C-alpha positions, 0 to 999 in steps of 0.5 A: 160551452162557456158559462152564459151571462145571466142576461144572455141565458134569459134571452136564450131560454126565451128563444128556446121556449118560443121554438119549442112552443112555436106554432107550426104556422099551419094556416091557409095562404093565397097564391096565383094558381087558378085552382088555388085562387078559387080555393082561397076564395071559397075558404074566405067565403067559409066554404070549406068543402069547396076550398078543399076540392080546389086545393086538392085539384091543384095539389094533385098537379104538384102545386106546392102551396095547394099541397100545403093548404090541403095539409093545413085543412086536413091536419087541423080539421078546418071546416072538414073532417080531420085526417092528420095522416093524410095531412102529413103526407101533403105537408111533406110533399110541399116540403119536398117541393121546396116550400119554405113555410112547409119545411119550417112547419115540418121542422116544428112538428118534428121538434115538438113530437107533434103528430110525428115521432120527435126527432131533433136531427130531422127538425134541424135538417128541415129548419136549415132547408127553410133557412136557406130560403130566407125563412126568418123563424127557421134561421133562428131555429137552426141557429139555436140548434147549432148554438146548443148542439141540439139535433146538430153538432155544437158549432158556434160559427154556424150558429153565428151565421144563422143568427146574423141572417135572422138579425138582419131580418129584424129578429131581436133575440138573434141580434142580442145573441149575435152581439154577445158572440161578437163580444166574446169571440164565440164562432166569430172574431171578437169585434166590439164594434159589431157587438155594439152594433147588434146590441143597439139593434136589439135595444131599438127593438125593445130588448132592455138588457141590450141597452145596458150591454150597449152602454157598458161597451160604449163605456169600455171603448171610451176608456 
């Protein structure tokens, strides 16, 4: 791995801190299933036991959002007695059923070693499943795993692919790192036009180092 410029190292360190300290996004969410809708209404009315009963009924029918909500309430003890072990069972069912939010949340728990034994490789696998469904935080996380070789082979091409997907959805850090990869030809063909585009995108989202890099690139291209 090449030596990183100071600004890039700072952005990457910030991304890693965000990922390792990230919330697993364990919060109850609504959906259209009738039992789930009743559970959501009860949850909004602060009737936790009613919500739990409705979520459980839908979860037992294999409704994946209900499985996720049931997991959230049991893991966090949200108005009911906490039962993390059962919560994890339901979270994994929701993830196995293809719910991107659950897949990402499971990846975060595995990366942090929270409630589960820490496993970077398993975390990467779940991040990639969610990333393939367009979950931006998962795209950012799996990109960083490939960029650093954490729980995945060091693979700049895969990292660039996923940073670009996250950048297309407006992630500033992903845009900055992607710009640097285009500037230096890491995992992508060297392309100062693409580098400039993504530095400008990152700058527009408030990354001050990106503005400086964009000005440097423009100056070089003007020679």
